[in-house]
All heavy atoms as a GROMACS GRO file, in nm:
protein
  633
    1MET      N    1   0.084  -0.118   0.000
    1MET     CA    2   0.000   0.000   0.000
    1MET      C    3   0.089   0.125   0.000
    1MET      O    4   0.194   0.125   0.064
    1MET     CB    5  -0.091  -0.001   0.124
    1MET     CG    6  -0.176   0.123   0.138
    1MET     SD    7  -0.283   0.122   0.284
    1MET     CE    8  -0.407   0.009   0.233
    2ARG      N    9   0.046   0.228  -0.067
    2ARG     CA   10   0.120   0.354  -0.070
    2ARG      C   11   0.118   0.419   0.068
    2ARG      O   12   0.022   0.406   0.143
    2ARG     CB   13   0.056   0.451  -0.170
    2ARG     CG   14   0.069   0.410  -0.314
    2ARG     CD   15  -0.016   0.500  -0.402
    2ARG     NE   16   0.007   0.640  -0.379
    2ARG     CZ   17   0.063   0.723  -0.467
    2ARG    NH1   18   0.099   0.678  -0.586
    2ARG    NH2   19   0.081   0.851  -0.439
    3ILE      N   20   0.227   0.490   0.101
    3ILE     CA   21   0.238   0.553   0.233
    3ILE      C   22   0.130   0.658   0.254
    3ILE      O   23   0.072   0.667   0.362
    3ILE     CB   24   0.379   0.613   0.256
    3ILE    CG1   25   0.393   0.670   0.397
    3ILE    CG2   26   0.412   0.720   0.156
    3ILE    CD1   27   0.398   0.568   0.505
    4ASP      N   28   0.096   0.737   0.151
    4ASP     CA   29  -0.005   0.840   0.170
    4ASP      C   30  -0.142   0.778   0.198
    4ASP      O   31  -0.216   0.826   0.283
    4ASP     CB   32  -0.010   0.938   0.052
    4ASP     CG   33  -0.033   0.873  -0.083
    4ASP    OD1   34  -0.023   0.749  -0.094
    4ASP    OD2   35  -0.061   0.948  -0.179
    5LYS      N   36  -0.173   0.667   0.133
    5LYS     CA   37  -0.301   0.600   0.158
    5LYS      C   38  -0.301   0.535   0.296
    5LYS      O   39  -0.401   0.541   0.368
    5LYS     CB   40  -0.330   0.497   0.050
    5LYS     CG   41  -0.467   0.435   0.067
    5LYS     CD   42  -0.508   0.346  -0.047
    5LYS     CE   43  -0.648   0.291  -0.022
    5LYS     NZ   44  -0.688   0.197  -0.125
    6PHE      N   45  -0.190   0.473   0.335
    6PHE     CA   46  -0.184   0.411   0.467
    6PHE      C   47  -0.206   0.512   0.579
    6PHE      O   48  -0.281   0.487   0.672
    6PHE     CB   49  -0.049   0.340   0.490
    6PHE     CG   50  -0.035   0.282   0.628
    6PHE    CD1   51  -0.093   0.160   0.658
    6PHE    CD2   52   0.031   0.351   0.728
    6PHE    CE1   53  -0.084   0.108   0.786
    6PHE    CE2   54   0.041   0.300   0.856
    6PHE     CZ   55  -0.017   0.177   0.885
    7LEU      N   56  -0.142   0.629   0.568
    7LEU     CA   57  -0.157   0.732   0.671
    7LEU      C   58  -0.300   0.780   0.681
    7LEU      O   59  -0.350   0.809   0.789
    7LEU     CB   60  -0.063   0.849   0.642
    7LEU     CG   61   0.086   0.818   0.656
    7LEU    CD1   62   0.169   0.936   0.608
    7LEU    CD2   63   0.122   0.781   0.798
    8LYS      N   64  -0.370   0.785   0.568
    8LYS     CA   65  -0.510   0.828   0.568
    8LYS      C   66  -0.602   0.718   0.624
    8LYS      O   67  -0.684   0.742   0.711
    8LYS     CB   68  -0.553   0.866   0.426
    8LYS     CG   69  -0.690   0.929   0.421
    8LYS     CD   70  -0.782   0.840   0.344
    8LYS     CE   71  -0.918   0.903   0.332
    8LYS     NZ   72  -1.023   0.807   0.355
    9VAL      N   73  -0.586   0.594   0.576
    9VAL     CA   74  -0.673   0.484   0.619
    9VAL      C   75  -0.654   0.455   0.768
    9VAL      O   76  -0.750   0.428   0.839
    9VAL     CB   77  -0.647   0.357   0.534
    9VAL    CG1   78  -0.719   0.236   0.590
    9VAL    CG2   79  -0.690   0.380   0.390
   10SER      N   80  -0.531   0.464   0.817
   10SER     CA   81  -0.504   0.438   0.959
   10SER      C   82  -0.540   0.557   1.047
   10SER      O   83  -0.532   0.550   1.168
   10SER     CB   84  -0.357   0.403   0.978
   10SER     OG   85  -0.276   0.513   0.944
   11ARG      N   86  -0.579   0.667   0.983
   11ARG     CA   87  -0.621   0.790   1.050
   11ARG      C   88  -0.510   0.857   1.132
   11ARG      O   89  -0.537   0.925   1.229
   11ARG     CB   90  -0.746   0.767   1.133
   11ARG     CG   91  -0.866   0.739   1.044
   11ARG     CD   92  -0.991   0.711   1.123
   11ARG     NE   93  -1.112   0.706   1.042
   11ARG     CZ   94  -1.147   0.608   0.960
   11ARG    NH1   95  -1.066   0.507   0.942
   11ARG    NH2   96  -1.260   0.611   0.894
   12ILE      N   97  -0.387   0.835   1.092
   12ILE     CA   98  -0.275   0.908   1.152
   12ILE      C   99  -0.278   1.051   1.099
   12ILE      O  100  -0.258   1.147   1.172
   12ILE     CB  101  -0.141   0.839   1.120
   12ILE    CG1  102  -0.138   0.703   1.190
   12ILE    CG2  103  -0.024   0.925   1.163
   12ILE    CD1  104  -0.024   0.614   1.148
   13ILE      N  105  -0.307   1.064   0.970
   13ILE     CA  106  -0.330   1.194   0.906
   13ILE      C  107  -0.469   1.187   0.842
   13ILE      O  108  -0.502   1.088   0.776
   13ILE     CB  109  -0.221   1.224   0.800
   13ILE    CG1  110  -0.084   1.234   0.869
   13ILE    CG2  111  -0.253   1.353   0.726
   13ILE    CD1  112   0.032   1.262   0.777
   14LYS      N  113  -0.549   1.291   0.861
   14LYS     CA  114  -0.690   1.284   0.823
   14LYS      C  115  -0.718   1.286   0.674
   14LYS      O  116  -0.817   1.228   0.630
   14LYS     CB  117  -0.766   1.398   0.889
   14LYS     CG  118  -0.770   1.381   1.039
   14LYS     CD  119  -0.874   1.468   1.102
   14LYS     CE  120  -0.864   1.457   1.252
   14LYS     NZ  121  -0.979   1.415   1.317
   15ARG      N  122  -0.635   1.352   0.595
   15ARG     CA  123  -0.660   1.362   0.452
   15ARG      C  124  -0.541   1.310   0.373
   15ARG      O  125  -0.427   1.332   0.408
   15ARG     CB  126  -0.687   1.506   0.412
   15ARG     CG  127  -0.817   1.557   0.467
   15ARG     CD  128  -0.851   1.694   0.411
   15ARG     NE  129  -0.972   1.743   0.472
   15ARG     CZ  130  -0.974   1.814   0.585
   15ARG    NH1  131  -0.862   1.841   0.649
   15ARG    NH2  132  -1.088   1.857   0.633
   16ARG      N  133  -0.572   1.243   0.261
   16ARG     CA  134  -0.466   1.185   0.178
   16ARG      C  135  -0.379   1.294   0.117
   16ARG      O  136  -0.258   1.277   0.104
   16ARG     CB  137  -0.527   1.097   0.070
   16ARG     CG  138  -0.422   1.016  -0.004
   16ARG     CD  139  -0.486   0.908  -0.086
   16ARG     NE  140  -0.386   0.836  -0.163
   16ARG     CZ  141  -0.414   0.734  -0.241
   16ARG    NH1  142  -0.538   0.693  -0.252
   16ARG    NH2  143  -0.320   0.673  -0.308
   17THR      N  144  -0.438   1.407   0.081
   17THR     CA  145  -0.359   1.515   0.023
   17THR      C  146  -0.260   1.571   0.125
   17THR      O  147  -0.148   1.606   0.090
   17THR     CB  148  -0.448   1.630  -0.031
   17THR    OG1  149  -0.535   1.673   0.072
   17THR    CG2  150  -0.528   1.586  -0.151
   18VAL      N  151  -0.301   1.577   0.252
   18VAL     CA  152  -0.211   1.624   0.358
   18VAL      C  153  -0.099   1.522   0.378
   18VAL      O  154   0.017   1.557   0.397
   18VAL     CB  155  -0.289   1.649   0.489
   18VAL    CG1  156  -0.195   1.687   0.601
   18VAL    CG2  157  -0.394   1.758   0.468
   19ALA      N  158  -0.133   1.393   0.371
   19ALA     CA  159  -0.032   1.286   0.384
   19ALA      C  160   0.067   1.293   0.267
   19ALA      O  161   0.187   1.276   0.286
   19ALA     CB  162  -0.100   1.150   0.388
   20LYS      N  163   0.017   1.322   0.148
   20LYS     CA  164   0.104   1.336   0.030
   20LYS      C  165   0.197   1.456   0.048
   20LYS      O  166   0.317   1.445   0.023
   20LYS     CB  167   0.019   1.354  -0.096
   20LYS     CG  168   0.099   1.371  -0.222
   20LYS     CD  169   0.009   1.408  -0.338
   20LYS     CE  170   0.086   1.437  -0.464
   20LYS     NZ  171   0.184   1.543  -0.454
   21ASP      N  172   0.142   1.568   0.093
   21ASP     CA  173   0.223   1.688   0.115
   21ASP      C  174   0.331   1.663   0.222
   21ASP      O  175   0.444   1.710   0.209
   21ASP     CB  176   0.136   1.806   0.155
   21ASP     CG  177   0.045   1.853   0.042
   21ASP    OD1  178   0.072   1.818  -0.075
   21ASP    OD2  179  -0.053   1.925   0.072
   22ALA      N  180   0.295   1.589   0.328
   22ALA     CA  181   0.392   1.557   0.433
   22ALA      C  182   0.506   1.471   0.378
   22ALA      O  183   0.623   1.494   0.409
   22ALA     CB  184   0.322   1.486   0.549
   23SER      N  185   0.472   1.376   0.294
   23SER     CA  186   0.574   1.291   0.233
   23SER      C  187   0.663   1.372   0.139
   23SER      O  188   0.785   1.354   0.137
   23SER     CB  189   0.509   1.176   0.155
   23SER     OG  190   0.435   1.094   0.242
   24ASP      N  191   0.603   1.461   0.062
   24ASP     CA  192   0.680   1.548  -0.027
   24ASP      C  193   0.775   1.639   0.050
   24ASP      O  194   0.884   1.670   0.004
   24ASP     CB  195   0.587   1.635  -0.114
   24ASP     CG  196   0.525   1.556  -0.228
   24ASP    OD1  197   0.583   1.455  -0.271
   24ASP    OD2  198   0.417   1.598  -0.275
   25ALA      N  199   0.732   1.681   0.170
   25ALA     CA  200   0.812   1.772   0.252
   25ALA      C  201   0.927   1.701   0.324
   25ALA      O  202   1.013   1.765   0.383
   25ALA     CB  203   0.723   1.842   0.354
   26GLY      N  204   0.928   1.568   0.321
   26GLY     CA  205   1.037   1.493   0.382
   26GLY      C  206   1.022   1.467   0.530
   26GLY      O  207   1.120   1.439   0.598
   27VAL      N  208   0.901   1.477   0.583
   27VAL     CA  209   0.882   1.454   0.727
   27VAL      C  210   0.837   1.312   0.758
   27VAL      O  211   0.816   1.277   0.874
   27VAL     CB  212   0.781   1.555   0.788
   27VAL    CG1  213   0.834   1.695   0.777
   27VAL    CG2  214   0.644   1.544   0.725
   28VAL      N  215   0.824   1.227   0.655
   28VAL     CA  216   0.784   1.087   0.674
   28VAL      C  217   0.902   0.997   0.635
   28VAL      O  218   0.958   1.012   0.528
   28VAL     CB  219   0.660   1.052   0.589
   28VAL    CG1  220   0.620   0.907   0.610
   28VAL    CG2  221   0.544   1.145   0.622
   29MET      N  222   0.937   0.906   0.724
   29MET     CA  223   1.046   0.812   0.700
   29MET      C  224   0.992   0.669   0.711
   29MET      O  225   0.910   0.641   0.798
   29MET     CB  226   1.158   0.830   0.801
   29MET     CG  227   1.206   0.972   0.818
   29MET     SD  228   1.321   1.019   0.695
   29MET     CE  229   1.472   0.965   0.768
   30ILE      N  230   1.041   0.581   0.624
   30ILE     CA  231   1.008   0.438   0.632
   30ILE      C  232   1.140   0.365   0.654
   30ILE      O  233   1.229   0.371   0.570
   30ILE     CB  234   0.942   0.386   0.503
   30ILE    CG1  235   0.813   0.461   0.474
   30ILE    CG2  236   0.914   0.236   0.515
   30ILE    CD1  237   0.749   0.424   0.342
   31ASN      N  238   1.153   0.297   0.767
   31ASN     CA  239   1.273   0.222   0.802
   31ASN      C  240   1.400   0.309   0.788
   31ASN      O  241   1.502   0.263   0.737
   31ASN     CB  242   1.285   0.096   0.717
   31ASN     CG  243   1.170   0.000   0.740
   31ASN    OD1  244   1.121  -0.013   0.851
   31ASN    ND2  245   1.126  -0.065   0.636
   32GLY      N  246   1.391   0.434   0.831
   32GLY     CA  247   1.506   0.522   0.831
   32GLY      C  248   1.536   0.592   0.700
   32GLY      O  249   1.631   0.667   0.690
   33LYS      N  250   1.454   0.570   0.597
   33LYS     CA  251   1.474   0.634   0.467
   33LYS      C  252   1.357   0.727   0.438
   33LYS      O  253   1.242   0.694   0.468
   33LYS     CB  254   1.484   0.529   0.356
   33LYS     CG  255   1.605   0.440   0.370
   33LYS     CD  256   1.611   0.338   0.259
   33LYS     CE  257   1.728   0.245   0.280
   33LYS     NZ  258   1.730   0.135   0.186
   34GLU      N  259   1.387   0.841   0.377
   34GLU     CA  260   1.283   0.937   0.343
   34GLU      C  261   1.183   0.875   0.246
   34GLU      O  262   1.221   0.809   0.150
   34GLU     CB  263   1.347   1.061   0.281
   34GLU     CG  264   1.254   1.178   0.271
   34GLU     CD  265   1.325   1.304   0.225
   34GLU    OE1  266   1.424   1.343   0.290
   34GLU    OE2  267   1.281   1.360   0.124
   35ALA      N  268   1.055   0.897   0.273
   35ALA     CA  269   0.949   0.836   0.193
   35ALA      C  270   0.890   0.935   0.095
   35ALA      O  271   0.869   1.051   0.127
   35ALA     CB  272   0.839   0.783   0.285
   36LYS      N  273   0.862   0.887  -0.026
   36LYS     CA  274   0.786   0.963  -0.124
   36LYS      C  275   0.640   0.920  -0.107
   36LYS      O  276   0.613   0.814  -0.050
   36LYS     CB  277   0.834   0.930  -0.265
   36LYS     CG  278   0.977   0.972  -0.292
   36LYS     CD  279   1.016   0.934  -0.432
   36LYS     CE  280   1.162   0.969  -0.456
   36LYS     NZ  281   1.208   0.926  -0.587
   37PRO      N  282   0.544   0.998  -0.157
   37PRO     CA  283   0.403   0.959  -0.143
   37PRO      C  284   0.372   0.821  -0.201
   37PRO      O  285   0.283   0.751  -0.152
   37PRO     CB  286   0.328   1.068  -0.219
   37PRO     CG  287   0.419   1.185  -0.220
   37PRO     CD  288   0.557   1.129  -0.221
   38SER      N  289   0.446   0.779  -0.303
   38SER     CA  290   0.420   0.650  -0.366
   38SER      C  291   0.499   0.535  -0.304
   38SER      O  292   0.486   0.421  -0.348
   38SER     CB  293   0.452   0.658  -0.516
   38SER     OG  294   0.590   0.687  -0.533
   39SER      N  295   0.578   0.562  -0.201
   39SER     CA  296   0.656   0.456  -0.136
   39SER      C  297   0.563   0.350  -0.078
   39SER      O  298   0.458   0.381  -0.023
   39SER     CB  299   0.742   0.514  -0.024
   39SER     OG  300   0.836   0.605  -0.074
   40LYS      N  301   0.603   0.225  -0.092
   40LYS     CA  302   0.520   0.114  -0.045
   40LYS      C  303   0.545   0.086   0.103
   40LYS      O  304   0.658   0.090   0.150
   40LYS     CB  305   0.549  -0.013  -0.126
   40LYS     CG  306   0.519   0.002  -0.273
   40LYS     CD  307   0.372   0.018  -0.299
   40LYS     CE  308   0.344   0.028  -0.448
   40LYS     NZ  309   0.207   0.067  -0.475
   41VAL      N  310   0.437   0.055   0.174
   41VAL     CA  311   0.443   0.018   0.315
   41VAL      C  312   0.399  -0.126   0.327
   41VAL      O  313   0.304  -0.168   0.261
   41VAL     CB  314   0.347   0.108   0.399
   41VAL    CG1  315   0.347   0.066   0.544
   41VAL    CG2  316   0.384   0.253   0.386
   42LYS      N  317   0.470  -0.202   0.411
   42LYS     CA  318   0.429  -0.340   0.435
   42LYS      C  319   0.432  -0.368   0.585
   42LYS      O  320   0.488  -0.289   0.662
   42LYS     CB  321   0.516  -0.438   0.356
   42LYS     CG  322   0.664  -0.423   0.377
   42LYS     CD  323   0.739  -0.508   0.276
   42LYS     CE  324   0.887  -0.498   0.289
   42LYS     NZ  325   0.946  -0.368   0.289
   43GLU      N  326   0.371  -0.475   0.625
   43GLU     CA  327   0.366  -0.511   0.767
   43GLU      C  328   0.508  -0.527   0.821
   43GLU      O  329   0.593  -0.585   0.756
   43GLU     CB  330   0.285  -0.638   0.787
   43GLU     CG  331   0.139  -0.621   0.754
   43GLU     CD  332   0.059  -0.749   0.765
   43GLU    OE1  333   0.111  -0.849   0.816
   43GLU    OE2  334  -0.057  -0.748   0.722
   44GLY      N  335   0.531  -0.472   0.940
   44GLY     CA  336   0.662  -0.480   1.003
   44GLY      C  337   0.747  -0.356   0.981
   44GLY      O  338   0.849  -0.340   1.047
   45ASP      N  339   0.708  -0.269   0.889
   45ASP     CA  340   0.784  -0.146   0.864
   45ASP      C  341   0.774  -0.051   0.984
   45ASP      O  342   0.673  -0.048   1.054
   45ASP     CB  343   0.732  -0.073   0.740
   45ASP     CG  344   0.780  -0.135   0.609
   45ASP    OD1  345   0.869  -0.223   0.614
   45ASP    OD2  346   0.728  -0.097   0.504
   46ILE      N  347   0.879   0.027   1.004
   46ILE     CA  348   0.882   0.129   1.109
   46ILE      C  349   0.869   0.265   1.041
   46ILE      O  350   0.949   0.299   0.954
   46ILE     CB  351   1.014   0.124   1.190
   46ILE    CG1  352   1.036  -0.015   1.250
   46ILE    CG2  353   1.015   0.233   1.297
   46ILE    CD1  354   0.936  -0.057   1.354
   47LEU      N  355   0.767   0.341   1.079
   47LEU     CA  356   0.744   0.473   1.023
   47LEU      C  357   0.778   0.579   1.127
   47LEU      O  358   0.746   0.562   1.244
   47LEU     CB  359   0.598   0.491   0.982
   47LEU     CG  360   0.538   0.388   0.888
   47LEU    CD1  361   0.392   0.424   0.858
   47LEU    CD2  362   0.616   0.380   0.759
   48GLU      N  363   0.842   0.685   1.083
   48GLU     CA  364   0.870   0.800   1.169
   48GLU      C  365   0.810   0.922   1.101
   48GLU      O  366   0.842   0.951   0.986
   48GLU     CB  367   1.020   0.819   1.187
   48GLU     CG  368   1.087   0.708   1.263
   48GLU     CD  369   1.236   0.729   1.277
   48GLU    OE1  370   1.277   0.834   1.328
   48GLU    OE2  371   1.310   0.639   1.233
   49ILE      N  372   0.724   0.992   1.173
   49ILE     CA  373   0.658   1.110   1.119
   49ILE      C  374   0.684   1.226   1.214
   49ILE      O  375   0.666   1.213   1.335
   49ILE     CB  376   0.506   1.086   1.106
   49ILE    CG1  377   0.480   0.958   1.027
   49ILE    CG2  378   0.438   1.205   1.040
   49ILE    CD1  379   0.352   0.891   1.057
   50THR      N  380   0.727   1.338   1.158
   50THR     CA  381   0.756   1.457   1.238
   50THR      C  382   0.642   1.556   1.223
   50THR      O  383   0.610   1.598   1.112
   50THR     CB  384   0.888   1.522   1.192
   50THR    OG1  385   0.991   1.423   1.196
   50THR    CG2  386   0.926   1.638   1.282
   51PHE      N  387   0.580   1.590   1.336
   51PHE     CA  388   0.475   1.690   1.341
   51PHE      C  389   0.531   1.810   1.417
   51PHE      O  390   0.522   1.815   1.540
   51PHE     CB  391   0.351   1.639   1.415
   51PHE     CG  392   0.282   1.523   1.347
   51PHE    CD1  393   0.298   1.394   1.396
   51PHE    CD2  394   0.201   1.543   1.238
   51PHE    CE1  395   0.233   1.288   1.336
   51PHE    CE2  396   0.136   1.437   1.176
   51PHE     CZ  397   0.152   1.309   1.225
   52GLY      N  398   0.593   1.903   1.349
   52GLY     CA  399   0.654   2.018   1.416
   52GLY      C  400   0.769   1.972   1.504
   52GLY      O  401   0.867   1.917   1.457
   53GLU      N  402   0.756   1.992   1.634
   53GLU     CA  403   0.859   1.950   1.730
   53GLU      C  404   0.842   1.805   1.774
   53GLU      O  405   0.932   1.747   1.833
   53GLU     CB  406   0.854   2.041   1.854
   53GLU     CG  407   0.888   2.187   1.825
   53GLU     CD  408   1.034   2.204   1.789
   53GLU    OE1  409   1.120   2.145   1.855
   53GLU    OE2  410   1.060   2.280   1.693
   54ARG      N  411   0.725   1.748   1.749
   54ARG     CA  412   0.692   1.614   1.798
   54ARG      C  413   0.723   1.508   1.693
   54ARG      O  414   0.694   1.526   1.575
   54ARG     CB  415   0.544   1.611   1.832
   54ARG     CG  416   0.498   1.484   1.893
   54ARG     CD  417   0.353   1.496   1.940
   54ARG     NE  418   0.304   1.362   1.961
   54ARG     CZ  419   0.206   1.306   1.891
   54ARG    NH1  420   0.143   1.375   1.799
   54ARG    NH2  421   0.167   1.183   1.915
   55LYS      N  422   0.781   1.398   1.736
   55LYS     CA  423   0.807   1.284   1.646
   55LYS      C  424   0.720   1.168   1.687
   55LYS      O  425   0.708   1.136   1.806
   55LYS     CB  426   0.954   1.242   1.653
   55LYS     CG  427   1.042   1.316   1.559
   55LYS     CD  428   1.172   1.242   1.539
   55LYS     CE  429   1.243   1.306   1.422
   55LYS     NZ  430   1.358   1.234   1.381
   56LEU      N  431   0.660   1.103   1.588
   56LEU     CA  432   0.578   0.986   1.612
   56LEU      C  433   0.646   0.868   1.544
   56LEU      O  434   0.679   0.873   1.425
   56LEU     CB  435   0.438   1.006   1.554
   56LEU     CG  436   0.343   0.888   1.563
   56LEU    CD1  437   0.309   0.856   1.709
   56LEU    CD2  438   0.215   0.917   1.487
   57LYS      N  439   0.673   0.763   1.620
   57LYS     CA  440   0.737   0.643   1.566
   57LYS      C  441   0.639   0.527   1.584
   57LYS      O  442   0.596   0.500   1.696
   57LYS     CB  443   0.868   0.616   1.639
   57LYS     CG  444   0.953   0.510   1.575
   57LYS     CD  445   1.090   0.504   1.641
   57LYS     CE  446   1.179   0.404   1.574
   57LYS     NZ  447   1.312   0.399   1.635
   58ILE      N  448   0.603   0.463   1.473
   58ILE     CA  449   0.506   0.355   1.479
   58ILE      C  450   0.556   0.233   1.401
   58ILE      O  451   0.640   0.245   1.312
   58ILE     CB  452   0.368   0.398   1.424
   58ILE    CG1  453   0.379   0.437   1.276
   58ILE    CG2  454   0.309   0.510   1.505
   58ILE    CD1  455   0.246   0.455   1.209
   59LYS      N  456   0.500   0.119   1.437
   59LYS     CA  457   0.527  -0.006   1.365
   59LYS      C  458   0.397  -0.047   1.296
   59LYS      O  459   0.291  -0.050   1.358
   59LYS     CB  460   0.572  -0.115   1.462
   59LYS     CG  461   0.602  -0.246   1.394
   59LYS     CD  462   0.652  -0.349   1.491
   59LYS     CE  463   0.686  -0.478   1.418
   59LYS     NZ  464   0.734  -0.581   1.510
   60VAL      N  465   0.406  -0.078   1.168
   60VAL     CA  466   0.290  -0.119   1.090
   60VAL      C  467   0.257  -0.265   1.127
   60VAL      O  468   0.341  -0.354   1.113
   60VAL     CB  469   0.316  -0.108   0.938
   60VAL    CG1  470   0.196  -0.156   0.860
   60VAL    CG2  471   0.353   0.035   0.902
   61LEU      N  472   0.135  -0.287   1.176
   61LEU     CA  473   0.094  -0.422   1.216
   61LEU      C  474   0.004  -0.488   1.112
   61LEU      O  475   0.005  -0.609   1.097
   61LEU     CB  476   0.018  -0.416   1.349
   61LEU     CG  477   0.094  -0.364   1.470
   61LEU    CD1  478   0.002  -0.359   1.592
   61LEU    CD2  479   0.216  -0.449   1.498
   62ASN      N  480  -0.077  -0.407   1.045
   62ASN     CA  481  -0.179  -0.461   0.958
   62ASN      C  482  -0.204  -0.364   0.843
   62ASN      O  483  -0.201  -0.244   0.864
   62ASN     CB  484  -0.307  -0.480   1.040
   62ASN     CG  485  -0.400  -0.582   0.980
   62ASN    OD1  486  -0.388  -0.618   0.864
   62ASN    ND2  487  -0.495  -0.627   1.061
   63ILE      N  488  -0.231  -0.414   0.726
   63ILE     CA  489  -0.262  -0.331   0.611
   63ILE      C  490  -0.405  -0.364   0.567
   63ILE      O  491  -0.436  -0.480   0.541
   63ILE     CB  492  -0.165  -0.358   0.493
   63ILE    CG1  493  -0.022  -0.338   0.537
   63ILE    CG2  494  -0.204  -0.277   0.371
   63ILE    CD1  495   0.044  -0.211   0.501
   64LYS      N  496  -0.489  -0.262   0.562
   64LYS     CA  497  -0.628  -0.279   0.516
   64LYS      C  498  -0.659  -0.166   0.418
   64LYS      O  499  -0.613  -0.054   0.436
   64LYS     CB  500  -0.726  -0.269   0.634
   64LYS     CG  501  -0.707  -0.374   0.739
   64LYS     CD  502  -0.805  -0.352   0.853
   64LYS     CE  503  -0.776  -0.450   0.966
   64LYS     NZ  504  -0.857  -0.424   1.084
   65ASP      N  505  -0.739  -0.198   0.314
   65ASP     CA  506  -0.776  -0.096   0.216
   65ASP      C  507  -0.871   0.007   0.272
   65ASP      O  508  -0.870   0.122   0.231
   65ASP     CB  509  -0.836  -0.160   0.091
   65ASP     CG  510  -0.728  -0.223   0.004
   65ASP    OD1  511  -0.614  -0.175   0.006
   65ASP    OD2  512  -0.760  -0.321  -0.066
   66SER      N  513  -0.956  -0.035   0.363
   66SER     CA  514  -1.046   0.058   0.431
   66SER      C  515  -1.077   0.002   0.569
   66SER      O  516  -1.065  -0.118   0.592
   66SER     CB  517  -1.175   0.078   0.351
   66SER     OG  518  -1.246  -0.043   0.344
   67THR      N  519  -1.115   0.089   0.659
   67THR     CA  520  -1.141   0.045   0.796
   67THR      C  521  -1.232   0.143   0.866
   67THR      O  522  -1.243   0.259   0.827
   67THR     CB  523  -1.009   0.028   0.874
   67THR    OG1  524  -1.038  -0.025   1.002
   67THR    CG2  525  -0.936   0.158   0.889
   68LYS      N  526  -1.297   0.095   0.970
   68LYS     CA  527  -1.380   0.183   1.054
   68LYS      C  528  -1.288   0.259   1.150
   68LYS      O  529  -1.177   0.216   1.178
   68LYS     CB  530  -1.480   0.101   1.134
   68LYS     CG  531  -1.583   0.031   1.049
   68LYS     CD  532  -1.678  -0.047   1.135
   68LYS     CE  533  -1.778  -0.119   1.047
   68LYS     NZ  534  -1.867  -0.206   1.125
   69LYS      N  535  -1.338   0.369   1.200
   69LYS     CA  536  -1.258   0.454   1.289
   69LYS      C  537  -1.206   0.376   1.410
   69LYS      O  538  -1.091   0.388   1.449
   69LYS     CB  539  -1.343   0.572   1.334
   69LYS     CG  540  -1.269   0.673   1.415
   69LYS     CD  541  -1.357   0.791   1.449
   69LYS     CE  542  -1.281   0.894   1.527
   69LYS     NZ  543  -1.362   1.011   1.557
   70GLU      N  544  -1.292   0.292   1.470
   70GLU     CA  545  -1.251   0.216   1.589
   70GLU      C  546  -1.144   0.112   1.559
   70GLU      O  547  -1.064   0.076   1.646
   70GLU     CB  548  -1.364   0.142   1.656
   70GLU     CG  549  -1.507   0.171   1.659
   70GLU     CD  550  -1.585   0.213   1.537
   70GLU    OE1  551  -1.628   0.124   1.464
   70GLU    OE2  552  -1.605   0.331   1.519
   71ASP      N  553  -1.143   0.060   1.437
   71ASP     CA  554  -1.048  -0.045   1.400
   71ASP      C  555  -0.916   0.009   1.345
   71ASP      O  556  -0.821  -0.067   1.327
   71ASP     CB  557  -1.111  -0.138   1.295
   71ASP     CG  558  -1.235  -0.209   1.348
   71ASP    OD1  559  -1.244  -0.229   1.472
   71ASP    OD2  560  -1.323  -0.244   1.267
   72ALA      N  561  -0.910   0.139   1.320
   72ALA     CA  562  -0.790   0.198   1.261
   72ALA      C  563  -0.668   0.183   1.351
   72ALA      O  564  -0.556   0.164   1.303
   72ALA     CB  565  -0.813   0.345   1.229
   73VAL      N  566  -0.685   0.188   1.483
   73VAL     CA  567  -0.571   0.177   1.574
   73VAL      C  568  -0.509   0.037   1.574
   73VAL      O  569  -0.396   0.021   1.619
   73VAL     CB  570  -0.610   0.217   1.719
   73VAL    CG1  571  -0.645   0.364   1.726
   73VAL    CG2  572  -0.722   0.132   1.771
   74ASP      N  573  -0.580  -0.063   1.520
   74ASP     CA  574  -0.525  -0.198   1.511
   74ASP      C  575  -0.426  -0.212   1.396
   74ASP      O  576  -0.360  -0.314   1.383
   74ASP     CB  577  -0.638  -0.301   1.491
   74ASP     CG  578  -0.730  -0.306   1.612
   74ASP    OD1  579  -0.685  -0.275   1.723
   74ASP    OD2  580  -0.848  -0.344   1.593
   75MET      N  581  -0.414  -0.109   1.313
   75MET     CA  582  -0.324  -0.113   1.198
   75MET      C  583  -0.180  -0.081   1.235
   75MET      O  584  -0.088  -0.111   1.160
   75MET     CB  585  -0.371  -0.018   1.088
   75MET     CG  586  -0.503  -0.056   1.027
   75MET     SD  587  -0.558   0.059   0.901
   75MET     CE  588  -0.436   0.031   0.774
   76TYR      N  589  -0.158  -0.020   1.352
   76TYR     CA  590  -0.023   0.021   1.390
   76TYR      C  591  -0.008   0.017   1.542
   76TYR      O  592  -0.104   0.011   1.616
   76TYR     CB  593   0.011   0.160   1.337
   76TYR     CG  594  -0.078   0.269   1.391
   76TYR    CD1  595  -0.045   0.340   1.506
   76TYR    CD2  596  -0.198   0.303   1.328
   76TYR    CE1  597  -0.127   0.439   1.557
   76TYR    CE2  598  -0.279   0.402   1.378
   76TYR     CZ  599  -0.244   0.470   1.491
   76TYR     OH  600  -0.325   0.567   1.542
   77GLU      N  601   0.120   0.021   1.585
   77GLU     CA  602   0.155   0.026   1.727
   77GLU      C  603   0.252   0.141   1.746
   77GLU      O  604   0.350   0.153   1.674
   77GLU     CB  605   0.221  -0.106   1.766
   77GLU     CG  606   0.283  -0.108   1.902
   77GLU     CD  607   0.364  -0.234   1.927
   77GLU    OE1  608   0.387  -0.314   1.834
   77GLU    OE2  609   0.407  -0.251   2.042
   78VAL      N  610   0.223   0.228   1.843
   78VAL     CA  611   0.311   0.341   1.871
   78VAL      C  612   0.432   0.289   1.948
   78VAL      O  613   0.418   0.222   2.051
   78VAL     CB  614   0.238   0.451   1.951
   78VAL    CG1  615   0.333   0.564   1.987
   78VAL    CG2  616   0.119   0.503   1.872
   79ILE      N  617   0.552   0.319   1.899
   79ILE     CA  618   0.674   0.274   1.964
   79ILE      C  619   0.728   0.382   2.056
   79ILE      O  620   0.764   0.356   2.170
   79ILE     CB  621   0.782   0.235   1.859
   79ILE    CG1  622   0.729   0.120   1.774
   79ILE    CG2  623   0.912   0.199   1.926
   79ILE    CD1  624   0.816   0.084   1.658
   80GLU      N  625   0.737   0.506   2.007
   80GLU     CA  626   0.787   0.617   2.089
   80GLU      C  627   0.696   0.734   2.077
   80GLU      O  628   0.650   0.771   1.975
   80GLU     CB  629   0.927   0.659   2.044
   80GLU     CG  630   1.031   0.556   2.073
   80GLU     CD  631   1.167   0.600   2.021
   80GLU    OE1  632   1.186   0.714   1.982
   80GLU    OE2  633   1.254   0.513   2.017
   0.00000   0.00000   0.00000
C-alpha cells in the first residue's frame, strides 16, 4: 500500500492530500529512509513522522484498504 493512503486509512493523518504533502516535505520516513508519497508500506515497517517539534514512531501491524474509525488503531503500534 502507498504511504499516503496508509496514513489516511489508519487515520494518523486525516486527509490523503495532507499525507502526500507531508511525504513530499520529507517529514515521513520508512525504516530510516525518506518516503515519497508513492513509497510502499508493508507489515513490520517502522514509520517516523515529524509533526513540528513532535516525532511519532510507529510499527505497521496490519494493512487494510479501508477500515472503521474504531479499528484503525489496530493497523499500527506506537513505539515512541
